[in-house]
PDB file of N, CA, C and O in Angstrom:
ATOM      1  N   MET A   1      53.313  83.165  97.659  1.00  0.00           N
ATOM      2  CA  MET A   1      54.544  83.382  96.865  1.00  0.00           C
ATOM      3  C   MET A   1      55.297  84.556  97.124  1.00  0.00           C
ATOM      4  O   MET A   1      56.523  84.540  97.237  1.00  0.00           O
ATOM      5  N   LEU A   2      54.538  85.659  97.227  1.00  0.00           N
ATOM      6  CA  LEU A   2      55.179  86.929  97.677  1.00  0.00           C
ATOM      7  C   LEU A   2      55.714  86.906  99.151  1.00  0.00           C
ATOM      8  O   LEU A   2      56.756  87.479  99.468  1.00  0.00           O
ATOM      9  N   ARG A   3      54.944  86.217 100.014  1.00  0.00           N
ATOM     10  CA  ARG A   3      55.358  86.070 101.435  1.00  0.00           C
ATOM     11  C   ARG A   3      56.730  85.274 101.519  1.00  0.00           C
ATOM     12  O   ARG A   3      57.636  85.569 102.298  1.00  0.00           O
ATOM     13  N   ASN A   4      56.759  84.194 100.583  1.00  0.00           N
ATOM     14  CA  ASN A   4      58.051  83.445 100.666  1.00  0.00           C
ATOM     15  C   ASN A   4      59.218  84.224 100.154  1.00  0.00           C
ATOM     16  O   ASN A   4      60.320  84.099 100.687  1.00  0.00           O
ATOM     17  N   LEU A   5      59.006  85.080  99.071  1.00  0.00           N
ATOM     18  CA  LEU A   5      60.009  85.984  98.719  1.00  0.00           C
ATOM     19  C   LEU A   5      60.535  86.946  99.691  1.00  0.00           C
ATOM     20  O   LEU A   5      61.746  87.130  99.813  1.00  0.00           O
ATOM     21  N   ILE A   6      59.659  87.563 100.384  1.00  0.00           N
ATOM     22  CA  ILE A   6      59.902  88.468 101.497  1.00  0.00           C
ATOM     23  C   ILE A   6      60.592  87.739 102.598  1.00  0.00           C
ATOM     24  O   ILE A   6      61.576  88.255 103.129  1.00  0.00           O
ATOM     25  N   ARG A   7      60.167  86.626 102.962  1.00  0.00           N
ATOM     26  CA  ARG A   7      60.789  85.855 104.045  1.00  0.00           C
ATOM     27  C   ARG A   7      62.252  85.474 103.644  1.00  0.00           C
ATOM     28  O   ARG A   7      63.158  85.538 104.475  1.00  0.00           O
ATOM     29  N   SER A   8      62.477  85.055 102.286  1.00  0.00           N
ATOM     30  CA  SER A   8      63.825  84.776 101.823  1.00  0.00           C
ATOM     31  C   SER A   8      64.593  85.965 101.868  1.00  0.00           C
ATOM     32  O   SER A   8      65.756  85.867 102.260  1.00  0.00           O
ATOM     33  N   ALA A   9      64.141  87.092 101.530  1.00  0.00           N
ATOM     34  CA  ALA A   9      64.959  88.378 101.546  1.00  0.00           C
ATOM     35  C   ALA A   9      65.336  88.718 102.963  1.00  0.00           C
ATOM     36  O   ALA A   9      66.455  89.170 103.208  1.00  0.00           O
ATOM     37  N   ARG A  10      64.412  88.509 103.930  1.00  0.00           N
ATOM     38  CA  ARG A  10      64.778  88.811 105.307  1.00  0.00           C
ATOM     39  C   ARG A  10      65.757  87.862 105.862  1.00  0.00           C
ATOM     40  O   ARG A  10      66.595  88.250 106.675  1.00  0.00           O
ATOM     41  N   THR A  11      65.695  86.590 105.450  1.00  0.00           N
ATOM     42  CA  THR A  11      66.697  85.579 106.003  1.00  0.00           C
ATOM     43  C   THR A  11      68.069  85.883 105.340  1.00  0.00           C
ATOM     44  O   THR A  11      69.104  85.714 105.985  1.00  0.00           O
ATOM     45  N   ALA A  12      68.086  86.327 104.065  1.00  0.00           N
ATOM     46  CA  ALA A  12      69.341  86.599 103.498  1.00  0.00           C
ATOM     47  C   ALA A  12      69.967  87.782 104.044  1.00  0.00           C
ATOM     48  O   ALA A  12      71.193  87.790 104.150  1.00  0.00           O
ATOM     49  N   THR A  13      69.293  88.767 104.398  1.00  0.00           N
ATOM     50  CA  THR A  13      69.863  89.937 105.006  1.00  0.00           C
ATOM     51  C   THR A  13      70.237  89.746 106.448  1.00  0.00           C
ATOM     52  O   THR A  13      71.146  90.417 106.938  1.00  0.00           O
ATOM     53  N   ALA A  14      69.603  88.901 107.111  1.00  0.00           N
ATOM     54  CA  ALA A  14      70.040  88.507 108.487  1.00  0.00           C
ATOM     55  C   ALA A  14      71.217  87.600 108.630  1.00  0.00           C
ATOM     56  O   ALA A  14      71.926  87.591 109.637  1.00  0.00           O
ATOM     57  N   ASP A  15      71.408  86.808 107.548  1.00  0.00           N
ATOM     58  CA  ASP A  15      72.510  85.796 107.532  1.00  0.00           C
ATOM     59  C   ASP A  15      73.758  86.561 107.100  1.00  0.00           C
ATOM     60  O   ASP A  15      73.802  87.033 105.964  1.00  0.00           O
ATOM     61  N   ARG A  16      74.768  86.705 107.947  1.00  0.00           N
ATOM     62  CA  ARG A  16      75.937  87.384 107.629  1.00  0.00           C
ATOM     63  C   ARG A  16      77.155  86.502 107.322  1.00  0.00           C
ATOM     64  O   ARG A  16      78.260  87.027 107.186  1.00  0.00           O
ATOM     65  N   LYS A  17      76.982  85.160 107.207  1.00  0.00           N
ATOM     66  CA  LYS A  17      78.047  84.269 106.938  1.00  0.00           C
ATOM     67  C   LYS A  17      78.521  84.487 105.562  1.00  0.00           C
ATOM     68  O   LYS A  17      79.734  84.513 105.352  1.00  0.00           O
ATOM     69  N   GLY A  18      77.632  84.654 104.557  1.00  0.00           N
ATOM     70  CA  GLY A  18      78.068  84.920 103.202  1.00  0.00           C
ATOM     71  C   GLY A  18      78.807  86.166 103.009  1.00  0.00           C
ATOM     72  O   GLY A  18      79.741  86.199 102.208  1.00  0.00           O
ATOM     73  N   VAL A  19      78.441  87.245 103.718  1.00  0.00           N
ATOM     74  CA  VAL A  19      79.197  88.471 103.655  1.00  0.00           C
ATOM     75  C   VAL A  19      80.596  88.328 104.213  1.00  0.00           C
ATOM     76  O   VAL A  19      81.580  88.834 103.672  1.00  0.00           O
ATOM     77  N   THR A  20      80.634  87.611 105.325  1.00  0.00           N
ATOM     78  CA  THR A  20      82.003  87.354 105.786  1.00  0.00           C
ATOM     79  C   THR A  20      82.943  86.682 104.932  1.00  0.00           C
ATOM     80  O   THR A  20      84.114  87.042 104.815  1.00  0.00           O
ATOM     81  N   ALA A  21      82.382  85.618 104.284  1.00  0.00           N
ATOM     82  CA  ALA A  21      83.166  84.781 103.381  1.00  0.00           C
ATOM     83  C   ALA A  21      83.608  85.659 102.148  1.00  0.00           C
ATOM     84  O   ALA A  21      84.710  85.501 101.622  1.00  0.00           O
ATOM     85  N   ALA A  22      82.723  86.560 101.729  1.00  0.00           N
ATOM     86  CA  ALA A  22      83.095  87.406 100.580  1.00  0.00           C
ATOM     87  C   ALA A  22      84.130  88.325 101.005  1.00  0.00           C
ATOM     88  O   ALA A  22      85.027  88.620 100.216  1.00  0.00           O
ATOM     89  N   GLU A  23      84.093  88.819 102.209  1.00  0.00           N
ATOM     90  CA  GLU A  23      85.080  89.854 102.673  1.00  0.00           C
ATOM     91  C   GLU A  23      86.533  89.183 102.726  1.00  0.00           C
ATOM     92  O   GLU A  23      87.555  89.761 102.355  1.00  0.00           O
ATOM     93  N   TYR A  24      86.487  87.993 103.194  1.00  0.00           N
ATOM     94  CA  TYR A  24      87.712  87.110 103.247  1.00  0.00           C
ATOM     95  C   TYR A  24      88.292  86.835 101.871  1.00  0.00           C
ATOM     96  O   TYR A  24      89.498  86.891 101.630  1.00  0.00           O
ATOM     97  N   ALA A  25      87.414  86.554 101.044  1.00  0.00           N
ATOM     98  CA  ALA A  25      87.833  86.265  99.571  1.00  0.00           C
ATOM     99  C   ALA A  25      88.473  87.545  98.942  1.00  0.00           C
ATOM    100  O   ALA A  25      89.507  87.477  98.277  1.00  0.00           O
ATOM    101  N   ILE A  26      87.859  88.631  99.165  1.00  0.00           N
ATOM    102  CA  ILE A  26      88.415  89.992  98.592  1.00  0.00           C
ATOM    103  C   ILE A  26      89.723  90.245  99.324  1.00  0.00           C
ATOM    104  O   ILE A  26      90.660  90.695  98.665  1.00  0.00           O
ATOM    105  N   LEU A  27      89.885  89.995 100.650  1.00  0.00           N
ATOM    106  CA  LEU A  27      91.167  90.141 101.326  1.00  0.00           C
ATOM    107  C   LEU A  27      92.254  89.242 100.771  1.00  0.00           C
ATOM    108  O   LEU A  27      93.412  89.635 100.626  1.00  0.00           O
ATOM    109  N   ALA A  28      91.835  88.004 100.463  1.00  0.00           N
ATOM    110  CA  ALA A  28      92.745  86.990  99.930  1.00  0.00           C
ATOM    111  C   ALA A  28      93.231  87.390  98.534  1.00  0.00           C
ATOM    112  O   ALA A  28      94.392  87.181  98.184  1.00  0.00           O
ATOM    113  N   VAL A  29      92.364  87.941  97.785  1.00  0.00           N
ATOM    114  CA  VAL A  29      92.785  88.394  96.383  1.00  0.00           C
ATOM    115  C   VAL A  29      93.771  89.514  96.607  1.00  0.00           C
ATOM    116  O   VAL A  29      94.834  89.556  95.989  1.00  0.00           O
ATOM    117  N   GLY A  30      93.405  90.436  97.512  1.00  0.00           N
ATOM    118  CA  GLY A  30      94.411  91.587  97.691  1.00  0.00           C
ATOM    119  C   GLY A  30      95.735  91.208  98.122  1.00  0.00           C
ATOM    120  O   GLY A  30      96.695  91.852  97.699  1.00  0.00           O
ATOM    121  N   VAL A  31      95.913  90.169  98.971  1.00  0.00           N
ATOM    122  CA  VAL A  31      97.187  89.679  99.417  1.00  0.00           C
ATOM    123  C   VAL A  31      97.845  88.942  98.194  1.00  0.00           C
ATOM    124  O   VAL A  31      99.040  89.155  97.989  1.00  0.00           O
ATOM    125  N   VAL A  32      97.215  88.166  97.439  1.00  0.00           N
ATOM    126  CA  VAL A  32      97.741  87.593  96.254  1.00  0.00           C
ATOM    127  C   VAL A  32      98.290  88.590  95.276  1.00  0.00           C
ATOM    128  O   VAL A  32      99.363  88.358  94.719  1.00  0.00           O
ATOM    129  N   ILE A  33      97.619  89.677  95.040  1.00  0.00           N
ATOM    130  CA  ILE A  33      97.985  90.655  94.129  1.00  0.00           C
ATOM    131  C   ILE A  33      99.287  91.418  94.724  1.00  0.00           C
ATOM    132  O   ILE A  33     100.192  91.763  93.964  1.00  0.00           O
ATOM    133  N   ILE A  34      99.333  91.644  96.000  1.00  0.00           N
ATOM    134  CA  ILE A  34     100.467  92.309  96.595  1.00  0.00           C
ATOM    135  C   ILE A  34     101.759  91.399  96.507  1.00  0.00           C
ATOM    136  O   ILE A  34     102.859  91.825  96.157  1.00  0.00           O
ATOM    137  N   VAL A  35     101.490  90.103  96.867  1.00  0.00           N
ATOM    138  CA  VAL A  35     102.650  89.132  96.748  1.00  0.00           C
ATOM    139  C   VAL A  35     103.223  89.025  95.392  1.00  0.00           C
ATOM    140  O   VAL A  35     104.433  89.036  95.165  1.00  0.00           O
ATOM    141  N   GLY A  36     102.296  88.920  94.501  1.00  0.00           N
ATOM    142  CA  GLY A  36     102.674  88.791  92.993  1.00  0.00           C
ATOM    143  C   GLY A  36     103.476  90.053  92.467  1.00  0.00           C
ATOM    144  O   GLY A  36     104.474  89.969  91.752  1.00  0.00           O
ATOM    145  N   ALA A  37     102.944  91.158  92.884  1.00  0.00           N
ATOM    146  CA  ALA A  37     103.702  92.488  92.501  1.00  0.00           C
ATOM    147  C   ALA A  37     105.063  92.488  93.125  1.00  0.00           C
ATOM    148  O   ALA A  37     106.041  92.842  92.466  1.00  0.00           O
ATOM    149  N   ALA A  38     105.163  92.102  94.383  1.00  0.00           N
ATOM    150  CA  ALA A  38     106.479  92.157  95.045  1.00  0.00           C
ATOM    151  C   ALA A  38     107.422  91.080  94.491  1.00  0.00           C
ATOM    152  O   ALA A  38     108.633  91.292  94.430  1.00  0.00           O
ATOM    153  N   ALA A  39     106.890  89.964  94.099  1.00  0.00           N
ATOM    154  CA  ALA A  39     107.805  88.878  93.453  1.00  0.00           C
ATOM    155  C   ALA A  39     108.230  89.438  92.038  1.00  0.00           C
ATOM    156  O   ALA A  39     109.375  89.296  91.609  1.00  0.00           O
ATOM    157  N   SER A  40     107.288  90.043  91.386  1.00  0.00           N
ATOM    158  CA  SER A  40     107.655  90.574  90.028  1.00  0.00           C
ATOM    159  C   SER A  40     108.653  91.789  90.123  1.00  0.00           C
ATOM    160  O   SER A  40     109.530  91.949  89.275  1.00  0.00           O
ATOM    161  N   ALA A  41     108.482  92.619  91.171  1.00  0.00           N
ATOM    162  CA  ALA A  41     109.402  93.785  91.243  1.00  0.00           C
ATOM    163  C   ALA A  41     110.791  93.346  91.772  1.00  0.00           C
ATOM    164  O   ALA A  41     111.815  93.842  91.302  1.00  0.00           O
ATOM    165  N   PHE A  42     110.819  92.408  92.758  1.00  0.00           N
ATOM    166  CA  PHE A  42     112.100  92.051  93.428  1.00  0.00           C
ATOM    167  C   PHE A  42     112.690  90.741  92.914  1.00  0.00           C
ATOM    168  O   PHE A  42     113.744  90.315  93.387  1.00  0.00           O
ATOM    169  N   GLY A  43     112.060  90.126  92.000  1.00  0.00           N
ATOM    170  CA  GLY A  43     112.451  88.828  91.495  1.00  0.00           C
ATOM    171  C   GLY A  43     113.906  88.857  90.989  1.00  0.00           C
ATOM    172  O   GLY A  43     114.676  88.047  91.504  1.00  0.00           O
ATOM    173  N   PRO A  44     114.387  89.713  90.019  1.00  0.00           N
ATOM    174  CA  PRO A  44     115.712  89.680  89.603  1.00  0.00           C
ATOM    175  C   PRO A  44     116.674  90.000  90.748  1.00  0.00           C
ATOM    176  O   PRO A  44     117.695  89.326  90.883  1.00  0.00           O
ATOM    177  N   ALA A  45     116.410  90.906  91.491  1.00  0.00           N
ATOM    178  CA  ALA A  45     117.282  91.200  92.622  1.00  0.00           C
ATOM    179  C   ALA A  45     117.475  90.032  93.581  1.00  0.00           C
ATOM    180  O   ALA A  45     118.591  89.744  94.013  1.00  0.00           O
ATOM    181  N   LEU A  46     116.418  89.391  93.893  1.00  0.00           N
ATOM    182  CA  LEU A  46     116.351  88.114  94.804  1.00  0.00           C
ATOM    183  C   LEU A  46     117.200  87.008  94.068  1.00  0.00           C
ATOM    184  O   LEU A  46     118.042  86.386  94.715  1.00  0.00           O
ATOM    185  N   LYS A  47     117.013  86.770  92.832  1.00  0.00           N
ATOM    186  CA  LYS A  47     117.751  85.792  92.138  1.00  0.00           C
ATOM    187  C   LYS A  47     119.221  86.109  92.162  1.00  0.00           C
ATOM    188  O   LYS A  47     120.014  85.192  92.375  1.00  0.00           O
ATOM    189  N   THR A  48     119.615  87.251  91.974  1.00  0.00           N
ATOM    190  CA  THR A  48     121.134  87.655  92.075  1.00  0.00           C
ATOM    191  C   THR A  48     121.564  87.398  93.514  1.00  0.00           C
ATOM    192  O   THR A  48     122.644  86.845  93.724  1.00  0.00           O
ATOM    193  N   ALA A  49     120.831  87.744  94.436  1.00  0.00           N
ATOM    194  CA  ALA A  49     121.242  87.706  95.837  1.00  0.00           C
ATOM    195  C   ALA A  49     121.387  86.102  96.180  1.00  0.00           C
ATOM    196  O   ALA A  49     122.433  85.682  96.676  1.00  0.00           O
ATOM    197  N   PHE A  50     120.427  85.343  95.929  1.00  0.00           N
ATOM    198  CA  PHE A  50     120.550  83.953  96.213  1.00  0.00           C
ATOM    199  C   PHE A  50     121.600  83.188  95.466  1.00  0.00           C
ATOM    200  O   PHE A  50     122.215  82.280  96.026  1.00  0.00           O
ATOM    201  N   THR A  51     121.827  83.527  94.208  1.00  0.00           N
ATOM    202  CA  THR A  51     122.889  83.049  93.458  1.00  0.00           C
ATOM    203  C   THR A  51     124.273  83.358  94.059  1.00  0.00           C
ATOM    204  O   THR A  51     125.163  82.507  94.072  1.00  0.00           O
ATOM    205  N   ALA A  52     124.429  84.598  94.553  1.00  0.00           N
ATOM    206  CA  ALA A  52     125.633  84.963  95.197  1.00  0.00           C
ATOM    207  C   ALA A  52     125.835  84.159  96.581  1.00  0.00           C
ATOM    208  O   ALA A  52     126.943  83.781  96.961  1.00  0.00           O
ATOM    209  N   VAL A  53     124.768  83.967  97.211  1.00  0.00           N
ATOM    210  CA  VAL A  53     124.795  83.240  98.526  1.00  0.00           C
ATOM    211  C   VAL A  53     125.130  81.773  98.191  1.00  0.00           C
ATOM    212  O   VAL A  53     125.937  81.147  98.878  1.00  0.00           O
ATOM    213  N   GLY A  54     124.541  81.263  97.193  1.00  0.00           N
ATOM    214  CA  GLY A  54     124.821  79.795  96.824  1.00  0.00           C
ATOM    215  C   GLY A  54     126.279  79.598  96.338  1.00  0.00           C
ATOM    216  O   GLY A  54     126.893  78.568  96.616  1.00  0.00           O
ATOM    217  N   THR A  55     126.824  80.599  95.608  1.00  0.00           N
ATOM    218  CA  THR A  55     128.099  80.489  95.144  1.00  0.00           C
ATOM    219  C   THR A  55     129.151  80.671  96.353  1.00  0.00           C
ATOM    220  O   THR A  55     130.219  80.059  96.320  1.00  0.00           O
ATOM    221  N   GLU A  56     128.843  81.474  97.351  1.00  0.00           N
ATOM    222  CA  GLU A  56     129.744  81.660  98.493  1.00  0.00           C
ATOM    223  C   GLU A  56     129.648  80.343  99.407  1.00  0.00           C
ATOM    224  O   GLU A  56     130.659  79.978 100.008  1.00  0.00           O
ATOM    225  N   ILE A  57     128.553  79.685  99.511  1.00  0.00           N
ATOM    226  CA  ILE A  57     128.482  78.484 100.235  1.00  0.00           C
ATOM    227  C   ILE A  57     129.255  77.453  99.515  1.00  0.00           C
ATOM    228  O   ILE A  57     130.057  76.765 100.146  1.00  0.00           O
ATOM    229  N   THR A  58     129.088  77.293  98.279  1.00  0.00           N
ATOM    230  CA  THR A  58     129.857  76.294  97.483  1.00  0.00           C
ATOM    231  C   THR A  58     131.467  76.636  97.613  1.00  0.00           C
ATOM    232  O   THR A  58     132.263  75.713  97.789  1.00  0.00           O
ATOM    233  N   THR A  59     131.840  77.795  97.531  1.00  0.00           N
ATOM    234  CA  THR A  59     133.161  78.172  97.683  1.00  0.00           C
ATOM    235  C   THR A  59     133.794  77.777  99.094  1.00  0.00           C
ATOM    236  O   THR A  59     134.886  77.220  99.203  1.00  0.00           O
ATOM    237  N   GLN A  60     133.031  78.109 100.079  1.00  0.00           N
ATOM    238  CA  GLN A  60     133.320  77.819 101.486  1.00  0.00           C
ATOM    239  C   GLN A  60     133.468  76.231 101.766  1.00  0.00           C
ATOM    240  O   GLN A  60     134.365  75.751 102.460  1.00  0.00           O
ATOM    241  N   GLN A  61     132.472  75.509 101.134  1.00  0.00           N
ATOM    242  CA  GLN A  61     132.462  74.088 101.248  1.00  0.00           C
ATOM    243  C   GLN A  61     133.787  73.499 100.635  1.00  0.00           C
ATOM    244  O   GLN A  61     134.462  72.645 101.210  1.00  0.00           O
ATOM    245  N   ALA A  62     134.083  74.035  99.427  1.00  0.00           N
ATOM    246  CA  ALA A  62     135.356  73.583  98.759  1.00  0.00           C
ATOM    247  C   ALA A  62     136.547  73.836  99.604  1.00  0.00           C
ATOM    248  O   ALA A  62     137.462  73.017  99.695  1.00  0.00           O
ATOM    249  N   ALA A  63     136.530  74.998 100.235  1.00  0.00           N
ATOM    250  CA  ALA A  63     137.793  75.392 101.002  1.00  0.00           C
ATOM    251  C   ALA A  63     137.910  74.467 102.258  1.00  0.00           C
ATOM    252  O   ALA A  63     139.007  74.043 102.623  1.00  0.00           O
ATOM    253  N   VAL A  64     136.791  74.179 102.882  1.00  0.00           N
ATOM    254  CA  VAL A  64     136.815  73.353 104.014  1.00  0.00           C
ATOM    255  C   VAL A  64     137.182  71.824 103.631  1.00  0.00           C
ATOM    256  O   VAL A  64     137.867  71.113 104.366  1.00  0.00           O
ATOM    257  N   GLY A  65     136.688  71.440 102.493  1.00  0.00           N
ATOM    258  CA  GLY A  65     136.982  70.147 101.995  1.00  0.00           C
ATOM    259  C   GLY A  65     138.592  70.058 101.640  1.00  0.00           C
ATOM    260  O   GLY A  65     139.250  69.042 101.866  1.00  0.00           O
ATOM    261  N   THR A  66     139.073  71.120 101.122  1.00  0.00           N
ATOM    262  CA  THR A  66     140.495  71.081 100.784  1.00  0.00           C
ATOM    263  C   THR A  66     141.351  71.119 101.996  1.00  0.00           C
ATOM    264  O   THR A  66     142.433  70.531 102.006  1.00  0.00           O
ATOM    265  N   ALA A  67     140.903  71.799 103.038  1.00  0.00           N
ATOM    266  CA  ALA A  67     141.627  71.921 104.280  1.00  0.00           C
ATOM    267  C   ALA A  67     141.571  70.670 105.054  1.00  0.00           C
ATOM    268  O   ALA A  67     142.545  70.308 105.715  1.00  0.00           O
ATOM    269  N   ALA A  68     140.436  69.965 105.002  1.00  0.00           N
ATOM    270  CA  ALA A  68     140.351  68.693 105.653  1.00  0.00           C
ATOM    271  C   ALA A  68     141.179  67.523 104.969  1.00  0.00           C
ATOM    272  O   ALA A  68     141.640  66.588 105.623  1.00  0.00           O
ATOM    273  N   ALA A  69     141.327  67.657 103.604  1.00  0.00           N
ATOM    274  CA  ALA A  69     142.062  66.729 102.860  1.00  0.00           C
ATOM    275  C   ALA A  69     143.546  66.849 103.093  1.00  0.00           C
ATOM    276  O   ALA A  69     144.279  65.866 102.990  1.00  0.00           O
ATOM    277  N   ALA A  70     143.999  68.064 103.410  1.00  0.00           N
ATOM    278  CA  ALA A  70     145.418  68.395 103.594  1.00  0.00           C
ATOM    279  C   ALA A  70     145.864  67.848 104.977  1.00  0.00           C
ATOM    280  O   ALA A  70     147.076  67.707 105.144  1.00  0.00           O
ATOM    281  N   ARG A  71     145.069  67.543 105.926  1.00  0.00           N
ATOM    282  CA  ARG A  71     145.453  67.108 107.270  1.00  0.00           C
ATOM    283  C   ARG A  71     145.960  65.715 107.290  1.00  0.00           C
ATOM    284  O   ARG A  71     146.323  65.204 108.349  1.00  0.00           O
TER     285      ARG A  71
END
């Protein structure tokens, strides 16, 4: 029984796959936190910028449509 426990402990310390997966999981959590913080911090400014771009595109489309209809 004790030998099995020691053998299991040696196998677990020799197997690095679990450690690597845990490291990637920690890295992924860090990326999610950073992206979430950036979205939270820059969200209102991005919304304003994209709204302005959308309005400009709509205005230009309307101008092109009016010019094409006048021909």
